[in-house]
N, CA, C, O and the ligand as a Tripos MOL2 file, in Angstrom:
@<TRIPOS>MOLECULE
protein
  233   231    59     0     0
PROTEIN
NO_CHARGES

@<TRIPOS>ATOM
      1 N          25.5170  148.5970  277.1540 N.3       1 MET1
      2 CA         25.4800  147.4490  276.2380 C.3       1 MET1
      3 C          26.7670  146.6340  276.3940 C.2       1 MET1
      4 O          27.8750  147.1720  276.3810 O.2       1 MET1
      5 N          26.5870  145.3570  276.5390 N.am      2 ILE2
      6 CA         27.7500  144.4840  276.7090 C.3       2 ILE2
      7 C          27.9770  143.6710  275.4390 C.2       2 ILE2
      8 O          27.0830  142.9610  274.9800 O.2       2 ILE2
      9 N          29.1570  143.7770  274.8840 N.am      3 SER3
     10 CA         29.4980  142.9670  273.7240 C.3       3 SER3
     11 C          30.3890  141.8170  274.1550 C.2       3 SER3
     12 O          31.4500  142.0240  274.7440 O.2       3 SER3
     13 N          29.9540  140.6190  273.8600 N.am      4 ARG4
     14 CA         30.7510  139.4540  274.2510 C.3       4 ARG4
     15 C          31.9230  139.2610  273.3170 C.2       4 ARG4
     16 O          31.7740  139.1880  272.0970 O.2       4 ARG4
     17 N          33.0900  139.1830  273.9220 N.am      5 ASN5
     18 CA         34.2860  138.8770  273.1480 C.3       5 ASN5
     19 C          34.8640  137.5650  273.6460 C.2       5 ASN5
     20 O          35.3370  137.4730  274.7780 O.2       5 ASN5
     21 N          34.8230  136.5630  272.8020 N.am      6 GLU6
     22 CA         35.2550  135.2270  273.2070 C.3       6 GLU6
     23 C          36.7380  135.1790  273.5270 C.2       6 GLU6
     24 O          37.2020  134.2460  274.1830 O.2       6 GLU6
     25 N          37.4830  136.1730  273.0710 N.am      7 ASN7
     26 CA         38.9260  136.1450  273.2880 C.3       7 ASN7
     27 C          39.3490  136.8610  274.5690 C.2       7 ASN7
     28 O          40.5340  136.9090  274.9000 O.2       7 ASN7
     29 N          38.3760  137.4120  275.2820 N.am      8 LEU8
     30 CA         38.7120  138.1200  276.5040 C.3       8 LEU8
     31 C          38.1170  137.4130  277.7180 C.2       8 LEU8
     32 O          37.0090  136.8780  277.6680 O.2       8 LEU8
     33 N          38.8840  137.4230  278.8140 N.am      9 CYS9
     34 CA         38.4420  136.8140  280.0510 C.3       9 CYS9
     35 C          37.2510  137.5760  280.6160 C.2       9 CYS9
     36 O          37.3360  138.7910  280.7940 O.2       9 CYS9
     37 N          36.1420  136.8940  280.9040 N.am     10 PRO10
     38 CA         34.9700  137.5680  281.4590 C.3      10 PRO10
     39 C          35.1850  138.0250  282.9010 C.2      10 PRO10
     40 O          34.4120  138.8280  283.4240 O.2      10 PRO10
     41 N          36.2250  137.5200  283.5320 N.am     11 LEU11
     42 CA         36.4780  137.8640  284.9270 C.3      11 LEU11
     43 C          37.2940  139.1410  285.0600 C.2      11 LEU11
     44 O          36.9900  139.9960  285.8910 O.2      11 LEU11
     45 N          38.3420  139.2700  284.2280 N.am     12 CYS12
     46 CA         39.2390  140.4090  284.3980 C.3      12 CYS12
     47 C          39.4600  141.1740  283.1040 C.2      12 CYS12
     48 O          40.0720  142.2420  283.1140 O.2      12 CYS12
     49 N          38.9660  140.6400  281.9830 N.am     13 GLY13
     50 CA         39.1320  141.3180  280.7130 C.3      13 GLY13
     51 C          40.4760  141.0740  280.0580 C.2      13 GLY13
     52 O          40.8160  141.7050  279.0570 O.2      13 GLY13
     53 N          41.2560  140.1300  280.6430 N.am     14 GLY14
     54 CA         42.5620  139.8090  280.0970 C.3      14 GLY14
     55 C          42.4610  138.9690  278.8380 C.2      14 GLY14
     56 O          41.3880  138.4880  278.4740 O.2      14 GLY14
     57 N          43.5920  138.8020  278.1850 N.am     15 GLU15
     58 CA         43.6240  138.0180  276.9570 C.3      15 GLU15
     59 C          43.6670  136.5270  277.2670 C.2      15 GLU15
     60 O          44.4480  136.0840  278.1090 O.2      15 GLU15
     61 N          42.8280  135.7590  276.5860 N.am     16 LYS16
     62 CA         42.8170  134.3080  276.7690 C.3      16 LYS16
     63 C          43.7250  133.6730  275.7240 C.2      16 LYS16
     64 O          43.7440  134.0680  274.5580 O.2      16 LYS16
     65 N          44.4810  132.6690  276.1850 N.am     17 ARG17
     66 CA         45.4090  131.9970  275.2880 C.3      17 ARG17
     67 C          45.2500  130.4990  275.3850 C.2      17 ARG17
     68 O          44.8220  129.9650  276.4090 O.2      17 ARG17
     69 N          45.6060  129.8190  274.2900 N.am     18 GLU18
     70 CA         45.5540  128.3610  274.2850 C.3      18 GLU18
     71 C          46.6460  127.8040  275.1790 C.2      18 GLU18
     72 O          47.7650  128.3160  275.1930 O.2      18 GLU18
     73 N          46.3250  126.7580  275.9230 N.am     19 GLY19
     74 CA         47.3200  126.1510  276.7860 C.3      19 GLY19
     75 C          46.8700  124.7860  277.2480 C.2      19 GLY19
     76 O          45.9300  124.1990  276.7130 O.2      19 GLY19
     77 N          47.5650  124.2990  278.2580 N.am     20 LYS20
     78 CA         47.2290  122.9940  278.8200 C.3      20 LYS20
     79 C          47.0100  123.1650  280.3160 C.2      20 LYS20
     80 O          47.5840  124.0530  280.9450 O.2      20 LYS20
     81 N          46.1810  122.3090  280.8680 N.am     21 THR21
     82 CA         45.9400  122.3570  282.3000 C.3      21 THR21
     83 C          45.7700  120.9510  282.8400 C.2      21 THR21
     84 O          45.7000  119.9840  282.0810 O.2      21 THR21
     85 N          45.7020  120.8460  284.1590 N.am     22 THR22
     86 CA         45.3900  119.5700  284.7920 C.3      22 THR22
     87 C          43.9600  119.6260  285.2880 C.2      22 THR22
     88 O          43.5770  120.5530  286.0020 O.2      22 THR22
     89 N          43.1750  118.6370  284.9100 N.am     23 PHE23
     90 CA         41.7560  118.6270  285.1910 C.3      23 PHE23
     91 C          41.4500  117.5100  286.1750 C.2      23 PHE23
     92 O          41.8230  116.3590  285.9470 O.2      23 PHE23
     93 N          40.7760  117.8430  287.2640 N.am     24 THR24
     94 CA         40.4260  116.8220  288.2440 C.3      24 THR24
     95 C          38.9140  116.6460  288.2960 C.2      24 THR24
     96 O          38.1570  117.6140  288.2240 O.2      24 THR24
     97 N          38.4950  115.4040  288.4230 N.am     25 VAL25
     98 CA         37.0730  115.0830  288.4660 C.3      25 VAL25
     99 C          36.7910  114.2310  289.6930 C.2      25 VAL25
    100 O          37.4520  113.2160  289.9170 O.2      25 VAL25
    101 N          35.8230  114.6380  290.4730 N.am     26 ASP26
    102 CA         35.3800  113.7840  291.5720 C.3      26 ASP26
    103 C          34.4310  112.7260  291.0180 C.2      26 ASP26
    104 O          33.3790  113.0440  290.4660 O.2      26 ASP26
    105 N          34.8160  111.4780  291.1740 N.am     27 TYR27
    106 CA         33.9820  110.3980  290.6840 C.3      27 TYR27
    107 C          33.7880  109.3890  291.7980 C.2      27 TYR27
    108 O          34.7150  108.6690  292.1680 O.2      27 TYR27
    109 N          32.5840  109.3410  292.3260 N.am     28 GLN28
    110 CA         32.2720  108.4870  293.4750 C.3      28 GLN28
    111 C          33.2640  108.7800  294.6070 C.2      28 GLN28
    112 O          33.3100  109.9120  295.0880 O.2      28 GLN28
    113 N          34.0480  107.8070  295.0420 N.am     29 ASP29
    114 CA         34.9800  108.0620  296.1470 C.3      29 ASP29
    115 C          36.3820  108.3520  295.6510 C.2      29 ASP29
    116 O          37.3320  108.3420  296.4340 O.2      29 ASP29
    117 N          36.5250  108.6100  294.3630 N.am     30 THR30
    118 CA         37.8410  108.7690  293.7760 C.3      30 THR30
    119 C          37.9660  110.1220  293.0840 C.2      30 THR30
    120 O          36.9920  110.6540  292.5510 O.2      30 THR30
    121 N          39.1640  110.6600  293.1010 N.am     31 VAL31
    122 CA         39.4270  111.8530  292.3090 C.3      31 VAL31
    123 C          40.2700  111.4400  291.1070 C.2      31 VAL31
    124 O          41.3780  110.9240  291.2550 O.2      31 VAL31
    125 N          39.7350  111.6720  289.9370 N.am     32 ILE32
    126 CA         40.4330  111.3250  288.7090 C.3      32 ILE32
    127 C          41.1960  112.5510  288.2160 C.2      32 ILE32
    128 O          40.6270  113.6330  288.0750 O.2      32 ILE32
    129 N          42.4900  112.3690  287.9570 N.am     33 VAL33
    130 CA         43.3180  113.4660  287.4770 C.3      33 VAL33
    131 C          43.6590  113.2370  286.0090 C.2      33 VAL33
    132 O          44.2080  112.2010  285.6340 O.2      33 VAL33
    133 N          43.3210  114.2220  285.1950 N.am     34 ILE34
    134 CA         43.6250  114.1380  283.7640 C.3      34 ILE34
    135 C          44.6290  115.2360  283.4410 C.2      34 ILE34
    136 O          44.3360  116.4210  283.6030 O.2      34 ILE34
    137 N          45.7950  114.8460  282.9910 N.am     35 ARG35
    138 CA         46.8530  115.8220  282.7230 C.3      35 ARG35
    139 C          46.8860  116.2380  281.2500 C.2      35 ARG35
    140 O          46.3780  115.5380  280.3740 O.2      35 ARG35
    141 N          47.4920  117.3850  281.0090 N.am     36 ASP36
    142 CA         47.6720  117.9000  279.6510 C.3      36 ASP36
    143 C          46.3550  118.0200  278.8980 C.2      36 ASP36
    144 O          46.2510  117.6550  277.7270 O.2      36 ASP36
    145 N          45.3550  118.5400  279.6000 N.am     37 VAL37
    146 CA         44.0690  118.7800  278.9560 C.3      37 VAL37
    147 C          44.1390  120.1060  278.2010 C.2      37 VAL37
    148 O          44.5500  121.1200  278.7660 O.2      37 VAL37
    149 N          43.7390  120.1040  276.9250 N.am     38 PRO38
    150 CA         43.7010  121.3610  276.1850 C.3      38 PRO38
    151 C          42.7580  122.3440  276.8660 C.2      38 PRO38
    152 O          41.6230  122.0010  277.1990 O.2      38 PRO38
    153 N          43.2310  123.5550  277.0690 N.am     39 ALA39
    154 CA         42.4230  124.5400  277.7790 C.3      39 ALA39
    155 C          42.7580  125.9320  277.2870 C.2      39 ALA39
    156 O          43.7900  126.1690  276.6590 O.2      39 ALA39
    157 N          41.8480  126.8470  277.5950 N.am     40 THR40
    158 CA         42.1080  128.2570  277.3430 C.3      40 THR40
    159 C          42.4440  128.8990  278.6800 C.2      40 THR40
    160 O          41.6910  128.7700  279.6450 O.2      40 THR40
    161 N          43.5680  129.5860  278.7350 N.am     41 VAL41
    162 CA         44.0440  130.1460  279.9970 C.3      41 VAL41
    163 C          44.1380  131.6580  279.8710 C.2      41 VAL41
    164 O          44.6550  132.1820  278.8840 O.2      41 VAL41
    165 N          43.6320  132.3490  280.8810 N.am     42 CYS42
    166 CA         43.7250  133.8080  280.8920 C.3      42 CYS42
    167 C          45.1500  134.2270  281.2340 C.2      42 CYS42
    168 O          45.7190  133.7670  282.2230 O.2      42 CYS42
    169 N          45.7200  135.0990  280.4130 N.am     43 ALA43
    170 CA         47.0860  135.5620  280.6470 C.3      43 ALA43
    171 C          47.1660  136.5070  281.8340 C.2      43 ALA43
    172 O          48.2470  136.7200  282.3830 O.2      43 ALA43
    173 N          46.0400  137.0740  282.2360 N.am     44 MET44
    174 CA         46.0260  138.0500  283.3220 C.3      44 MET44
    175 C          45.8280  137.3860  284.6810 C.2      44 MET44
    176 O          46.6760  137.5180  285.5630 O.2      44 MET44
    177 N          44.7070  136.6680  284.8580 N.am     45 CYS45
    178 CA         44.3670  136.1200  286.1700 C.3      45 CYS45
    179 C          44.6050  134.6300  286.2610 C.2      45 CYS45
    180 O          44.5360  134.0630  287.3510 O.2      45 CYS45
    181 N          44.8840  133.9770  285.1350 N.am     46 GLY46
    182 CA         45.2040  132.5590  285.1630 C.3      46 GLY46
    183 C          44.0010  131.6360  285.2160 C.2      46 GLY46
    184 O          44.1620  130.4270  285.3830 O.2      46 GLY46
    185 N          42.8120  132.1730  285.0780 N.am     47 HIS47
    186 CA         41.6160  131.3300  285.0670 C.3      47 HIS47
    187 C          41.6450  130.4270  283.8330 C.2      47 HIS47
    188 O          42.0800  130.8320  282.7550 O.2      47 HIS47
    189 N          41.1700  129.1950  284.0210 N.am     48 GLU48
    190 CA         41.2560  128.2190  282.9390 C.3      48 GLU48
    191 C          39.8760  127.7520  282.4980 C.2      48 GLU48
    192 O          38.9810  127.5550  283.3200 O.2      48 GLU48
    193 N          39.7200  127.5800  281.2090 N.am     49 TRP49
    194 CA         38.4980  127.0060  280.6550 C.3      49 TRP49
    195 C          38.8750  125.7480  279.8940 C.2      49 TRP49
    196 O          39.7100  125.7830  278.9900 O.2      49 TRP49
    197 N          38.2570  124.6430  280.2650 N.am     50 ILE50
    198 CA         38.5140  123.3970  279.5690 C.3      50 ILE50
    199 C          37.8900  123.4600  278.1760 C.2      50 ILE50
    200 O          36.7930  123.9870  277.9930 O.2      50 ILE50
    201 N          38.6040  122.9180  277.2120 N.am     51 ALA51
    202 CA         38.1040  122.9390  275.8420 C.3      51 ALA51
    203 C          36.7870  122.1820  275.7360 C.2      51 ALA51
    204 O          36.5370  121.2370  276.4840 O.2      51 ALA51
    205 N          35.9640  122.6030  274.8110 N.am     52 ASP52
    206 CA         34.6560  121.9890  274.6300 C.3      52 ASP52
    207 C          34.7860  120.4970  274.3770 C.2      52 ASP52
    208 O          35.6160  120.0540  273.5830 O.2      52 ASP52
    209 N          33.9470  119.7290  275.0700 N.am     53 GLY53
    210 CA         33.8950  118.2950  274.8200 C.3      53 GLY53
    211 C          34.7670  117.4870  275.7460 C.2      53 GLY53
    212 O          34.4330  116.3480  276.0730 O.2      53 GLY53
    213 N          35.8910  118.0590  276.1820 N.am     54 VAL54
    214 CA         36.8230  117.2840  276.9910 C.3      54 VAL54
    215 C          36.2080  116.9350  278.3430 C.2      54 VAL54
    216 O          36.3900  115.8280  278.8500 O.2      54 VAL54
    217 N          35.4850  117.8810  278.9160 N.am     55 ALA55
    218 CA         34.9650  117.6840  280.2680 C.3      55 ALA55
    219 C          33.6910  116.8410  280.2870 C.2      55 ALA55
    220 O          33.1800  116.5010  281.3540 O.2      55 ALA55
    221 N          33.1910  116.5110  279.1190 N.am     56 GLU56
    222 CA         31.9530  115.7430  279.0700 C.3      56 GLU56
    223 C          32.2420  114.2600  279.2010 C.2      56 GLU56
    224 O          32.1570  113.4980  278.2380 O.2      56 GLU56
    225 N          32.5900  113.8710  280.4350 N.am     57 VAL57
    226 CA         32.9030  112.4700  280.7110 C.3      57 VAL57
    227 C          31.6700  111.8070  281.3070 C.2      57 VAL57
    228 O          31.1040  112.2880  282.2890 O.2      57 VAL57
    229 N          31.2720  110.7230  280.7170 N.am     58 ALA58
    230 CA         30.0690  110.0420  281.2000 C.3      58 ALA58
    231 C          30.3090  109.4450  282.5810 C.2      58 ALA58
    232 O          29.4090  108.8310  283.1530 O.2      58 ALA58
    233 ZN         41.2600  136.7490  283.6500 Zn       59 ZN59
@<TRIPOS>BOND
     1     1     2 1
     2     2     3 1
     3     3     4 2
     4     3     5 am
     5     5     6 1
     6     6     7 1
     7     7     8 2
     8     7     9 am
     9     9    10 1
    10    10    11 1
    11    11    12 2
    12    11    13 am
    13    13    14 1
    14    14    15 1
    15    15    16 2
    16    15    17 am
    17    17    18 1
    18    18    19 1
    19    19    20 2
    20    19    21 am
    21    21    22 1
    22    22    23 1
    23    23    24 2
    24    23    25 am
    25    25    26 1
    26    26    27 1
    27    27    28 2
    28    27    29 am
    29    29    30 1
    30    30    31 1
    31    31    32 2
    32    31    33 am
    33    33    34 1
    34    34    35 1
    35    35    36 2
    36    35    37 am
    37    37    38 1
    38    38    39 1
    39    39    40 2
    40    39    41 am
    41    41    42 1
    42    42    43 1
    43    43    44 2
    44    43    45 am
    45    45    46 1
    46    46    47 1
    47    47    48 2
    48    47    49 am
    49    49    50 1
    50    50    51 1
    51    51    52 2
    52    51    53 am
    53    53    54 1
    54    54    55 1
    55    55    56 2
    56    55    57 am
    57    57    58 1
    58    58    59 1
    59    59    60 2
    60    59    61 am
    61    61    62 1
    62    62    63 1
    63    63    64 2
    64    63    65 am
    65    65    66 1
    66    66    67 1
    67    67    68 2
    68    67    69 am
    69    69    70 1
    70    70    71 1
    71    71    72 2
    72    71    73 am
    73    73    74 1
    74    74    75 1
    75    75    76 2
    76    75    77 am
    77    77    78 1
    78    78    79 1
    79    79    80 2
    80    79    81 am
    81    81    82 1
    82    82    83 1
    83    83    84 2
    84    83    85 am
    85    85    86 1
    86    86    87 1
    87    87    88 2
    88    87    89 am
    89    89    90 1
    90    90    91 1
    91    91    92 2
    92    91    93 am
    93    93    94 1
    94    94    95 1
    95    95    96 2
    96    95    97 am
    97    97    98 1
    98    98    99 1
    99    99   100 2
   100    99   101 am
   101   101   102 1
   102   102   103 1
   103   103   104 2
   104   103   105 am
   105   105   106 1
   106   106   107 1
   107   107   108 2
   108   107   109 am
   109   109   110 1
   110   110   111 1
   111   111   112 2
   112   111   113 am
   113   113   114 1
   114   114   115 1
   115   115   116 2
   116   115   117 am
   117   117   118 1
   118   118   119 1
   119   119   120 2
   120   119   121 am
   121   121   122 1
   122   122   123 1
   123   123   124 2
   124   123   125 am
   125   125   126 1
   126   126   127 1
   127   127   128 2
   128   127   129 am
   129   129   130 1
   130   130   131 1
   131   131   132 2
   132   131   133 am
   133   133   134 1
   134   134   135 1
   135   135   136 2
   136   135   137 am
   137   137   138 1
   138   138   139 1
   139   139   140 2
   140   139   141 am
   141   141   142 1
   142   142   143 1
   143   143   144 2
   144   143   145 am
   145   145   146 1
   146   146   147 1
   147   147   148 2
   148   147   149 am
   149   149   150 1
   150   150   151 1
   151   151   152 2
   152   151   153 am
   153   153   154 1
   154   154   155 1
   155   155   156 2
   156   155   157 am
   157   157   158 1
   158   158   159 1
   159   159   160 2
   160   159   161 am
   161   161   162 1
   162   162   163 1
   163   163   164 2
   164   163   165 am
   165   165   166 1
   166   166   167 1
   167   167   168 2
   168   167   169 am
   169   169   170 1
   170   170   171 1
   171   171   172 2
   172   171   173 am
   173   173   174 1
   174   174   175 1
   175   175   176 2
   176   175   177 am
   177   177   178 1
   178   178   179 1
   179   179   180 2
   180   179   181 am
   181   181   182 1
   182   182   183 1
   183   183   184 2
   184   183   185 am
   185   185   186 1
   186   186   187 1
   187   187   188 2
   188   187   189 am
   189   189   190 1
   190   190   191 1
   191   191   192 2
   192   191   193 am
   193   193   194 1
   194   194   195 1
   195   195   196 2
   196   195   197 am
   197   197   198 1
   198   198   199 1
   199   199   200 2
   200   199   201 am
   201   201   202 1
   202   202   203 1
   203   203   204 2
   204   203   205 am
   205   205   206 1
   206   206   207 1
   207   207   208 2
   208   207   209 am
   209   209   210 1
   210   210   211 1
   211   211   212 2
   212   211   213 am
   213   213   214 1
   214   214   215 1
   215   215   216 2
   216   215   217 am
   217   217   218 1
   218   218   219 1
   219   219   220 2
   220   219   221 am
   221   221   222 1
   222   222   223 1
   223   223   224 2
   224   223   225 am
   225   225   226 1
   226   226   227 1
   227   227   228 2
   228   227   229 am
   229   229   230 1
   230   230   231 1
   231   231   232 2
@<TRIPOS>SUBSTRUCTURE
     1 MET1         2 RESIDUE 1 A MET
     2 ILE2         6 RESIDUE 1 A ILE
     3 SER3        10 RESIDUE 1 A SER
     4 ARG4        14 RESIDUE 1 A ARG
     5 ASN5        18 RESIDUE 1 A ASN
     6 GLU6        22 RESIDUE 1 A GLU
     7 ASN7        26 RESIDUE 1 A ASN
     8 LEU8        30 RESIDUE 1 A LEU
     9 CYS9        34 RESIDUE 1 A CYS
    10 PRO10       38 RESIDUE 1 A PRO
    11 LEU11       42 RESIDUE 1 A LEU
    12 CYS12       46 RESIDUE 1 A CYS
    13 GLY13       50 RESIDUE 1 A GLY
    14 GLY14       54 RESIDUE 1 A GLY
    15 GLU15       58 RESIDUE 1 A GLU
    16 LYS16       62 RESIDUE 1 A LYS
    17 ARG17       66 RESIDUE 1 A ARG
    18 GLU18       70 RESIDUE 1 A GLU
    19 GLY19       74 RESIDUE 1 A GLY
    20 LYS20       78 RESIDUE 1 A LYS
    21 THR21       82 RESIDUE 1 A THR
    22 THR22       86 RESIDUE 1 A THR
    23 PHE23       90 RESIDUE 1 A PHE
    24 THR24       94 RESIDUE 1 A THR
    25 VAL25       98 RESIDUE 1 A VAL
    26 ASP26      102 RESIDUE 1 A ASP
    27 TYR27      106 RESIDUE 1 A TYR
    28 GLN28      110 RESIDUE 1 A GLN
    29 ASP29      114 RESIDUE 1 A ASP
    30 THR30      118 RESIDUE 1 A THR
    31 VAL31      122 RESIDUE 1 A VAL
    32 ILE32      126 RESIDUE 1 A ILE
    33 VAL33      130 RESIDUE 1 A VAL
    34 ILE34      134 RESIDUE 1 A ILE
    35 ARG35      138 RESIDUE 1 A ARG
    36 ASP36      142 RESIDUE 1 A ASP
    37 VAL37      146 RESIDUE 1 A VAL
    38 PRO38      150 RESIDUE 1 A PRO
    39 ALA39      154 RESIDUE 1 A ALA
    40 THR40      158 RESIDUE 1 A THR
    41 VAL41      162 RESIDUE 1 A VAL
    42 CYS42      166 RESIDUE 1 A CYS
    43 ALA43      170 RESIDUE 1 A ALA
    44 MET44      174 RESIDUE 1 A MET
    45 CYS45      178 RESIDUE 1 A CYS
    46 GLY46      182 RESIDUE 1 A GLY
    47 HIS47      186 RESIDUE 1 A HIS
    48 GLU48      190 RESIDUE 1 A GLU
    49 TRP49      194 RESIDUE 1 A TRP
    50 ILE50      198 RESIDUE 1 A ILE
    51 ALA51      202 RESIDUE 1 A ALA
    52 ASP52      206 RESIDUE 1 A ASP
    53 GLY53      210 RESIDUE 1 A GLY
    54 VAL54      214 RESIDUE 1 A VAL
    55 ALA55      218 RESIDUE 1 A ALA
    56 GLU56      222 RESIDUE 1 A GLU
    57 VAL57      226 RESIDUE 1 A VAL
    58 ALA58      230 RESIDUE 1 A ALA
    59 ZN59       233 GROUP 0 **** ****
């Protein structure tokens, strides 16, 4: 049985913490760079999850 814990990294089981990241989006022939995006970062492996809503760019 697997219990989902939102506070743990699904990749390595490390602790996820609030932080900031740089988010890049490929848009047509351009790469858009968005800095200081609120994100959740794994303290163990460094994997990043963009906060809900931020990545939903039309
Ligand atoms: Zn991790």
